[in-house]
C-alpha positions as CSV (number, residue, x, y, z in Angstrom):
1,M,23.5,-41.3,-51.1
2,K,22.4,-43.5,-48.2
3,K,19.4,-46.0,-48.4
4,K,17.5,-44.1,-45.6
5,N,17.3,-41.3,-48.3
6,I,17.0,-43.5,-51.2
7,T,14.0,-45.1,-49.2
8,N,12.2,-42.2,-48.4
9,Y,13.1,-40.8,-52.0
10,R,11.5,-43.7,-53.4
11,I,8.3,-43.4,-51.0
12,A,8.0,-39.9,-51.8
13,S,7.8,-40.7,-55.6
14,L,5.4,-43.1,-55.4
15,L,3.2,-40.9,-53.3
16,I,3.7,-37.9,-55.8
17,I,2.5,-40.7,-58.6
18,A,-0.4,-41.9,-56.5
19,A,-1.6,-38.2,-56.6
20,L,-1.0,-38.3,-60.6
21,L,-3.1,-41.4,-61.2
22,T,-6.2,-40.0,-58.6
23,C,-5.9,-36.9,-60.8
24,S,-5.8,-38.6,-64.0
25,A,-8.4,-40.9,-63.2
26,G,-10.9,-38.0,-62.4
27,C,-10.1,-36.1,-65.2
28,S,-10.9,-38.9,-67.3
29,G,-14.7,-39.6,-65.4
30,Q,-13.9,-43.0,-64.8
31,Q,-15.1,-44.1,-61.8
32,K,-11.9,-45.4,-60.1
33,K,-12.1,-44.5,-56.0
34,V,-9.2,-42.6,-54.4
35,S,-9.1,-45.6,-52.1
36,D,-8.0,-48.1,-54.8
37,V,-5.1,-45.8,-55.8
38,T,-3.8,-44.6,-52.5
39,A,-3.9,-48.8,-51.8
40,K,-1.7,-49.4,-54.7
41,A,0.7,-46.6,-54.0
42,A,0.9,-47.8,-50.0
43,S,1.3,-51.2,-51.3
44,S,4.3,-49.8,-53.6
45,A,5.7,-48.6,-50.7
46,V,5.8,-51.5,-48.1
47,S,7.6,-53.3,-50.8
48,V,10.1,-50.5,-51.3
49,E,10.5,-50.3,-47.5
50,S,10.9,-54.5,-47.2
51,S,13.6,-54.3,-50.3
52,A,15.5,-51.5,-48.7
53,Q,16.1,-53.5,-45.3
54,S,16.5,-49.8,-43.9
55,S,17.6,-49.6,-40.3
56,S,15.7,-46.8,-39.9
57,E,11.8,-48.9,-40.0
58,S,10.4,-47.0,-37.7
59,S,10.6,-43.3,-39.7
60,V,8.7,-45.1,-43.0
61,W,5.0,-45.1,-42.2
62,T,3.0,-47.6,-43.2
63,P,-0.6,-48.1,-42.5
64,S,-1.6,-49.7,-39.0
65,T,-4.2,-52.0,-38.7
66,E,-6.5,-48.9,-37.0
67,S,-6.0,-47.2,-40.1
68,R,-7.3,-49.5,-42.4
69,E,-10.3,-50.7,-40.7
70,S,-11.3,-46.9,-40.7
71,A,-10.5,-46.4,-43.7
72,P,-13.9,-46.3,-46.7
73,E,-13.8,-50.1,-48.5
74,S,-13.0,-50.4,-52.2
75,S,-16.7,-51.0,-52.9
76,Q,-17.5,-48.0,-51.1
77,E,-18.4,-44.4,-52.2
78,I,-16.2,-41.7,-50.4
79,K,-18.7,-39.0,-50.0
80,P,-17.5,-35.7,-50.9
81,S,-17.6,-32.6,-48.2
82,G,-20.8,-31.0,-47.8
83,T,-22.9,-34.0,-47.0
84,E,-24.3,-34.4,-43.1
85,E,-21.1,-36.3,-42.6
86,S,-18.7,-33.5,-42.8
87,S,-21.3,-30.4,-42.9
88,Q,-25.1,-29.4,-41.6
89,T,-25.7,-27.4,-44.7
90,S,-25.8,-27.7,-48.6
91,P,-25.9,-25.7,-51.4
92,F,-29.5,-26.8,-52.0
93,D,-30.8,-26.0,-48.5
94,V,-33.5,-23.4,-47.9
95,P,-31.7,-20.2,-46.7
96,E,-32.8,-19.2,-43.0
97,E,-33.8,-16.2,-44.5
98,F,-36.2,-17.4,-47.0
99,K,-38.3,-19.9,-44.5
100,D,-41.8,-18.3,-43.7
101,N,-44.2,-21.1,-43.3
102,G,-45.7,-19.5,-46.5
103,I,-48.7,-21.3,-48.4
104,Y,-45.8,-22.8,-50.9
105,S,-43.6,-23.7,-48.1
106,D,-43.8,-27.7,-48.5
107,Y,-42.6,-26.8,-52.3
108,Y,-39.2,-24.5,-51.0
109,D,-36.9,-27.1,-50.9
110,E,-37.7,-28.9,-54.1
111,A,-38.0,-25.2,-55.8
112,Y,-35.0,-24.2,-54.3
113,K,-33.0,-26.9,-55.5
114,Y,-34.4,-26.6,-58.7
115,M,-33.4,-22.8,-58.9
116,T,-29.7,-23.3,-58.0
117,A,-29.0,-25.1,-61.1
118,M,-30.6,-21.7,-63.0
119,T,-28.6,-19.3,-64.9
120,L,-29.3,-15.5,-63.6
121,E,-30.9,-15.1,-67.1
122,E,-33.8,-17.3,-66.8
123,K,-34.2,-16.1,-63.0
124,V,-34.5,-12.7,-63.8
125,G,-37.3,-14.0,-66.7
126,Q,-39.1,-15.7,-64.4
127,M,-40.1,-12.7,-62.9
128,I,-41.7,-11.4,-65.9
129,F,-45.3,-11.8,-66.9
130,A,-45.9,-10.0,-70.3
131,A,-49.1,-9.3,-72.5
132,I,-48.6,-12.4,-75.2
133,P,-47.4,-10.7,-78.5
134,A,-49.2,-10.8,-81.8
135,E,-46.1,-12.8,-83.1
136,D,-43.9,-15.1,-82.1
137,R,-45.0,-15.8,-79.0
138,V,-43.1,-18.9,-78.2
139,E,-39.2,-18.0,-79.5
140,I,-39.8,-14.3,-77.5
141,A,-40.9,-16.5,-74.1
142,R,-37.9,-18.9,-74.6
143,E,-35.4,-16.2,-75.3
144,Y,-36.4,-14.4,-72.2
145,H,-37.5,-17.3,-69.7
146,L,-40.6,-15.5,-69.4
147,G,-42.9,-16.7,-66.7
148,G,-46.0,-16.0,-68.2
149,Y,-48.2,-14.6,-70.4
150,V,-51.4,-12.5,-69.8
151,L,-54.3,-12.9,-72.1
152,F,-56.7,-10.4,-73.4
153,G,-59.7,-10.3,-75.0
154,N,-58.2,-9.9,-78.6
155,D,-56.0,-13.1,-77.6
156,F,-59.4,-15.1,-77.7
157,A,-61.5,-13.4,-80.6
158,G,-62.5,-15.9,-83.1
159,K,-61.2,-19.0,-81.3
160,T,-63.4,-21.6,-80.7
161,K,-62.6,-23.8,-77.0
162,D,-61.1,-26.4,-78.6
163,Q,-58.7,-23.6,-80.5
164,V,-57.8,-21.8,-77.2
165,I,-56.8,-24.8,-75.2
166,S,-54.3,-25.5,-78.0
167,M,-53.4,-22.6,-77.8
168,I,-52.6,-21.9,-74.2
169,S,-51.3,-25.8,-74.1
170,S,-49.0,-25.1,-76.7
171,L,-47.5,-22.5,-75.3
172,V,-47.2,-23.7,-71.5
173,I,-45.0,-26.8,-72.6
174,S,-43.0,-25.1,-74.8
175,Q,-40.7,-23.4,-72.3
176,K,-38.1,-25.4,-70.2
177,I,-39.8,-24.4,-67.2
178,P,-43.7,-24.4,-68.3
179,L,-45.7,-20.6,-68.4
180,S,-48.3,-19.6,-66.4
181,I,-51.2,-18.1,-68.1
182,A,-53.3,-15.3,-66.5
183,V,-56.3,-13.1,-67.1
184,D,-58.5,-10.6,-66.0
185,E,-61.8,-12.2,-65.7
186,E,-63.3,-9.9,-62.9
187,G,-67.2,-10.0,-64.7
188,G,-69.4,-7.3,-65.5
189,T,-66.8,-4.7,-67.2
190,V,-63.9,-6.8,-67.5
191,T,-64.8,-10.3,-69.0
192,R,-61.6,-11.3,-71.3
193,V,-62.7,-15.1,-71.6
194,S,-67.1,-14.7,-71.0
195,G,-67.3,-12.3,-73.5
196,K,-66.8,-14.8,-76.0
197,K,-69.9,-16.4,-77.1
198,E,-68.0,-19.1,-78.6
199,L,-66.3,-19.7,-75.1
200,S,-69.0,-19.3,-72.3
201,P,-72.8,-19.6,-72.7
202,H,-73.1,-16.1,-70.9
203,E,-71.4,-13.0,-70.0
204,F,-70.1,-13.2,-66.4
205,M,-72.2,-10.5,-64.7
206,S,-70.4,-8.1,-62.3
207,P,-70.0,-8.9,-58.3
208,R,-71.9,-5.9,-57.6
209,D,-75.1,-7.6,-59.9
210,L,-74.7,-10.9,-58.7
211,Y,-74.8,-10.1,-55.1
212,K,-77.7,-7.8,-55.5
213,S,-79.7,-10.6,-57.4
214,G,-79.1,-13.6,-54.9
215,G,-76.0,-12.6,-52.4
216,M,-73.5,-14.6,-51.5
217,A,-75.3,-17.8,-53.5
218,Y,-75.0,-16.5,-56.9
219,I,-71.3,-15.2,-55.6
220,Q,-70.4,-19.0,-54.9
221,S,-72.3,-20.4,-58.0
222,D,-70.6,-18.2,-59.8
223,A,-67.1,-18.5,-58.8
224,D,-67.5,-22.0,-59.2
225,E,-68.7,-21.9,-63.2
226,K,-66.0,-19.2,-63.7
227,A,-62.9,-20.9,-62.2
228,T,-64.4,-24.1,-63.8
229,L,-64.2,-22.7,-67.3
230,L,-60.5,-21.0,-67.0
231,K,-59.3,-24.4,-65.5
232,E,-60.6,-26.3,-68.5
233,L,-58.9,-23.9,-70.9
234,G,-55.8,-24.0,-69.6
235,I,-55.6,-20.8,-67.1
236,D,-54.2,-20.8,-64.3
237,I,-54.2,-17.3,-62.8
238,N,-57.3,-14.9,-62.1
239,F,-56.5,-11.8,-62.0
240,A,-59.4,-11.1,-59.4
241,P,-61.2,-10.6,-57.0
242,V,-61.7,-7.2,-56.8
243,C,-61.0,-6.7,-53.4
244,D,-61.8,-2.9,-53.7
245,I,-64.3,-0.8,-51.4
246,S,-66.5,1.6,-53.9
247,T,-70.1,2.9,-53.0
248,N,-69.9,6.0,-54.8
249,K,-71.2,6.1,-58.2
250,K,-68.4,8.5,-59.0
251,D,-65.7,6.5,-58.2
252,F,-63.3,5.0,-60.8
253,M,-63.8,1.6,-59.6
254,Y,-67.6,1.8,-58.5
255,A,-68.7,-0.2,-61.2
256,R,-65.7,-3.4,-60.7
257,S,-66.2,-3.6,-56.9
258,L,-68.8,-5.6,-55.1
259,G,-70.3,-1.8,-53.7
260,E,-70.8,-2.7,-50.2
261,D,-69.3,-2.5,-46.5
262,A,-65.8,-4.0,-45.8
263,A,-67.0,-7.2,-43.9
264,T,-69.8,-8.2,-47.0
265,T,-66.8,-7.4,-49.5
266,A,-64.6,-9.4,-47.2
267,E,-66.9,-12.4,-47.3
268,F,-66.8,-11.9,-51.0
269,V,-63.3,-12.7,-50.9
270,R,-63.2,-15.6,-48.8
271,I,-65.6,-17.1,-50.9
272,V,-64.1,-16.7,-54.6
273,T,-60.4,-17.3,-53.1
274,E,-61.2,-21.0,-51.6
275,I,-63.6,-22.0,-54.5
276,S,-61.2,-21.1,-57.4
277,H,-58.7,-22.7,-55.2
278,N,-60.4,-25.5,-55.2
279,K,-60.7,-25.7,-58.9
280,G,-57.2,-25.3,-59.1
281,V,-57.4,-22.0,-60.4
282,S,-55.2,-19.2,-58.4
283,V,-56.8,-15.5,-57.3
284,T,-55.1,-12.1,-57.5
285,L,-56.2,-9.8,-54.6
286,K,-56.6,-6.5,-55.9
287,H,-55.5,-3.3,-55.7
288,F,-53.4,-3.5,-52.8
289,P,-54.2,-1.4,-50.3
290,G,-57.3,-0.3,-51.8
291,Y,-58.4,1.9,-54.5
292,G,-61.0,3.7,-52.8
293,G,-62.3,6.8,-54.8
294,N,-59.3,7.4,-56.2
295,A,-58.8,8.7,-60.0
296,D,-58.0,6.2,-62.9
297,T,-54.0,5.7,-62.8
298,H,-54.3,4.2,-66.4
299,I,-54.2,7.6,-67.6
300,G,-52.6,9.7,-65.0
301,T,-51.5,10.0,-61.1
302,A,-53.8,9.2,-58.6
303,V,-53.0,10.7,-54.8
304,D,-54.8,8.9,-52.2
305,T,-54.7,11.0,-48.9
306,R,-56.7,8.8,-46.2
307,E,-55.6,8.4,-43.1
308,L,-53.9,4.9,-42.1
309,K,-56.3,4.2,-39.5
310,E,-59.4,4.5,-42.1
311,F,-57.0,1.9,-44.4
312,E,-57.2,-0.8,-41.7
313,E,-60.4,-0.1,-40.6
314,K,-62.0,-0.3,-43.8
315,D,-59.9,-0.9,-47.1
316,L,-57.2,-4.0,-45.8
317,I,-60.3,-6.2,-44.3
318,P,-61.1,-7.6,-47.5
319,F,-57.2,-8.5,-48.5
320,N,-56.9,-9.4,-45.0
321,A,-59.7,-12.4,-45.8
322,G,-57.9,-13.4,-49.0
323,I,-54.8,-14.0,-47.3
324,D,-56.3,-16.0,-44.4
325,A,-58.0,-17.8,-47.4
326,G,-54.4,-18.7,-49.1
327,A,-54.7,-16.2,-51.9
328,D,-51.5,-16.9,-54.1
329,F,-51.1,-13.3,-55.6
330,V,-52.0,-9.6,-54.5
331,M,-51.9,-7.1,-57.4
332,V,-50.5,-3.6,-56.2
333,S,-52.1,-0.4,-57.0
334,H,-50.3,2.6,-59.1
335,N,-51.9,5.0,-56.7
336,I,-49.8,7.2,-54.2
337,V,-51.0,6.3,-50.5
338,N,-49.6,9.6,-48.7
339,C,-50.1,7.5,-45.1
340,M,-47.5,4.7,-46.3
341,D,-45.6,6.6,-49.0
342,D,-46.0,10.2,-50.0
343,K,-43.4,10.0,-52.5
344,S,-43.8,6.7,-55.0
345,P,-46.7,4.7,-56.2
346,A,-47.5,1.7,-54.1
347,S,-46.3,-0.5,-56.8
348,L,-42.9,0.5,-56.5
349,S,-43.2,1.6,-53.0
350,A,-40.9,-0.3,-50.4
351,N,-42.8,0.5,-47.3
352,V,-46.0,-0.7,-49.0
353,H,-44.2,-4.1,-49.7
354,K,-43.0,-4.2,-46.1
355,Y,-46.6,-3.5,-44.7
356,L,-47.9,-6.2,-46.8
357,R,-45.3,-8.7,-46.1
358,E,-45.0,-8.1,-42.3
359,K,-48.1,-6.6,-41.2
360,L,-50.8,-8.5,-43.1
361,G,-48.3,-11.7,-43.3
362,F,-48.9,-12.4,-46.9
363,T,-46.4,-14.7,-47.8
364,G,-47.2,-15.6,-51.2
365,L,-46.6,-13.7,-54.4
366,I,-46.6,-9.9,-55.3
367,I,-47.5,-8.6,-58.5
368,T,-47.2,-5.1,-60.2
369,D,-50.4,-3.6,-61.7
370,D,-49.2,-3.5,-65.6
371,L,-46.1,-1.0,-65.5
372,S,-47.0,0.7,-69.3
373,M,-49.9,2.6,-67.4
374,S,-49.0,6.4,-67.4
375,A,-49.5,6.6,-63.5
376,I,-46.1,4.5,-63.1
377,T,-43.6,6.2,-66.0
378,K,-42.6,9.4,-64.2
379,F,-42.0,7.9,-61.1
380,A,-39.4,5.1,-61.9
381,G,-36.7,8.0,-61.6
382,S,-33.1,7.0,-63.4
383,E,-34.5,3.0,-63.2
384,T,-36.7,2.0,-65.7
385,P,-39.8,1.2,-64.0
386,A,-39.3,-2.7,-63.5
387,V,-35.6,-2.1,-61.7
388,A,-37.7,0.3,-59.4
389,A,-40.4,-2.1,-59.1
390,V,-38.3,-5.4,-57.9
391,L,-36.4,-2.6,-55.9
392,A,-39.9,-2.0,-53.9
393,G,-40.2,-6.1,-53.5
394,N,-42.2,-7.5,-56.0
395,D,-41.7,-11.0,-57.2
396,I,-43.2,-10.2,-60.4
397,I,-43.9,-7.6,-62.6
398,A,-46.8,-7.4,-65.5
399,I,-45.9,-5.5,-68.3
400,S,-47.1,-5.2,-72.1
401,S,-45.2,-7.1,-75.0
402,G,-43.6,-4.1,-75.4
403,M,-41.8,-3.8,-72.9
404,I,-40.1,-7.1,-72.8
405,E,-36.8,-6.6,-73.7
406,T,-36.0,-3.5,-72.3
407,S,-37.3,-4.7,-68.7
408,Y,-35.8,-8.4,-68.7
409,N,-32.2,-6.3,-69.8
410,S,-32.7,-3.6,-67.4
411,I,-33.3,-5.8,-64.2
412,L,-30.4,-8.2,-65.8
413,D,-28.2,-5.4,-65.8
414,A,-29.1,-3.9,-62.2
415,V,-28.6,-7.3,-60.5
416,K,-24.7,-7.5,-62.5
417,N,-24.3,-3.5,-61.6
418,G,-25.3,-4.6,-58.1
419,K,-28.2,-2.6,-57.6
420,I,-30.4,-5.5,-57.0
421,K,-29.5,-8.6,-54.8
422,E,-29.3,-11.5,-56.5
423,K,-30.5,-12.7,-53.1
424,D,-33.5,-10.9,-53.7
425,I,-34.1,-12.3,-56.9
426,D,-33.2,-16.0,-55.9
427,R,-36.3,-15.5,-52.6
428,S,-38.8,-14.4,-55.4
429,V,-37.7,-17.1,-58.1
430,M,-38.3,-20.1,-55.3
431,R,-41.7,-18.7,-54.6
432,I,-42.6,-18.8,-58.1
433,L,-41.3,-21.9,-58.9
434,A,-43.1,-23.4,-55.3
435,R,-46.1,-22.0,-56.4
436,K,-45.6,-23.7,-60.2
437,Y,-44.9,-27.6,-58.2
438,Y,-47.9,-26.2,-55.8
439,M,-50.4,-25.9,-59.2
440,G,-48.8,-29.0,-60.5
441,L,-47.5,-27.0,-63.5
442,M,-43.8,-28.3,-62.8
């Protein structure tokens, strides 16, 4: 073998050894830099070249002065691909299509970065708000990675204020991602908390009775007291105010509504939203796009035949006021609203959700009304109500405790088989986490 070939062979062998050393350093978890390893190989290559005294020295590569100056020093980190030097984006950058200048947008970067480290199972669980189980509530929340629990009157029965605070606190902090705790505290006929004398000196009045007794001054005082109590107990979401307009005593929603015109109801919604936020409690505008005079969807189907113009000139005005005031949630009803979608209940209608996002500009979280209601079960088609709700555009589904396992597994399977895009799950979970950062839960 000629000297030239021997030299080239030795150099090639040293380069292979350098590569093996690099791999070995990386695999062993040591912090040895690539530049240190390659420097040794280059030094050895130069030594071989000198001893070989080849007559064809120009064919053997040696680092030039310019090359050494441009290479990173041994004390410097070699930056991986994905940094600004090698790419304009990284895996932690919020996708452009997720950016909406929304109410939580200041927390999108942090939320998205956290989400990238979550499993699909963890992400699906965050989209579920369930009624709290009677037993094993901590374990169930952990197993299904739940985003929140919804408390009802029985969950507070017989408990002192300190006991409720302890119960909620232990639930919230028991999870990897803190739970949100929600409740219906509208006043009047729906008082899950203030209906218990151990927790409140009096039961909160209905918005209707408050307004008739003292106008907006009473509404303001009541909103302040209500939010203060919920915050003290550790409840961060109130499924209120009721934005529905009803002036007919025969309407199902009459007793729960303000009972005034659109403009007055809008002012009521604005006040409750702003005061609740100032106290650290998220509000939920319900029941989108407006309940009207429809029947009770807890026990059957309700079909709304009104024209879109009537919604826009009346029912949607209070929702707009709440959205403008920064409402965190909008709860979608189970009514079939013909002018938006005559085939599906609003909570399962992509058209209704698109209207809420695009026409009203809502950037917060969309949540279903309880999916265990009779009005919903027969409209899901071949899907579970949970899958149908996610496909429609809901960020969060509200369910009974008995639906947790089925709902969770069905959404998970739908993502895995391609019925639900993981990108849509990611967008909803980013919003959910961003709100938790915004509220100081994370």
